[in-house]
Steps between C-alpha positions, in 0.01 A plus 500: 500500500185403306483526113156564353419465134150553346339509856655166613791412742763342276808483731588543860865535607742696723582720194378501153682660217237674288428819311138505627372787704607467871282571796667548834324277742711618808277485817222355294373157445361311188217261526212357285176682489268349776142412460226557757233241409222608735428873547200728525635830348252796502725773366812548262698587808500139594655418163770770545594392845517134381742593225718689728531183719590285193159354466428537126182280461187520699197262476189656646241259630195703552424877457325787318501403131477859363814610682693173429472519140597870511815425712599217275484708179641826635809364647577216252874476421574776731809397701406710793194283550438126550327312221141447620269205430154454649188284546251785519211402728553157660207257469302498807145479628291796642625577848790259439877560556609786273183706530593665836767750374260787410507486114248347257564140431320260235371188658345176396328199646429254219711308240281653225652844591858401457519575133388867541723545801808387322416688188450820699843459671675448167330808360630695795857385410545238758811277445349198691192404703516494877236278679428528867431197707481601853312237683499692837237731337229490240678375190465367143369145460699230325295515180573860457867471585543225233311708251719807548813283462373347179395838361840658578670220315252523215628850458864410539570672825606364838262442779655555855320419824487654849463212750559439858397148557686187379187333363423815302854510358479131401162553325610795292825331390303194399269733308818624301555837681835630389609632845420571864561850607511408870613195693242309697527531875217292662708171508802316371448367138478119478848409362366219269229734355759780445733263320224378285407860401869572423505215252165534342433883492704809381472784750692754697447649844569850613503475877411860607577402851498866637 
């Protein structure tokens, strides 16, 4: 038996004596709500399917802003749908990764464009800024990447980065990116360098191996 008071689990035991409402859990299971930290959801159906599977939070990393904001507002606090957070358009260059999916994407090439890019994402309702550093293709230069991270932080929102190479991962972490939304796959990280980053920087990694 699990006793819940004010939305929190306060006791777990074989049997709990209480006058609280009882829910028969026979043939069911109880688990925390899961989070999918890297999705591309293009309809509310995705949010509904996620909630049915126990995924109650979804973080979208690049998509159509006009629909993302609508999905977030329309189904907020509806238990049949996962809570939805989004980056809006990811930061990328013309013809870079993220521009190939058939919908209009805002792009930039210079650090002086970072302020407007971040402001536009915030005005669209974005919860964080996603930056694409995909060195296998045409991609943002380091100065623009640094400017985007700094501008996101100036506006008190997170800057997360798509990378695929260890050197790019190391660079963006040293530039104070809050997290990586892919793991690097070109080579093994240098253990000494990784240990140094762990002790000098504050960051998270969403592996997104699939």
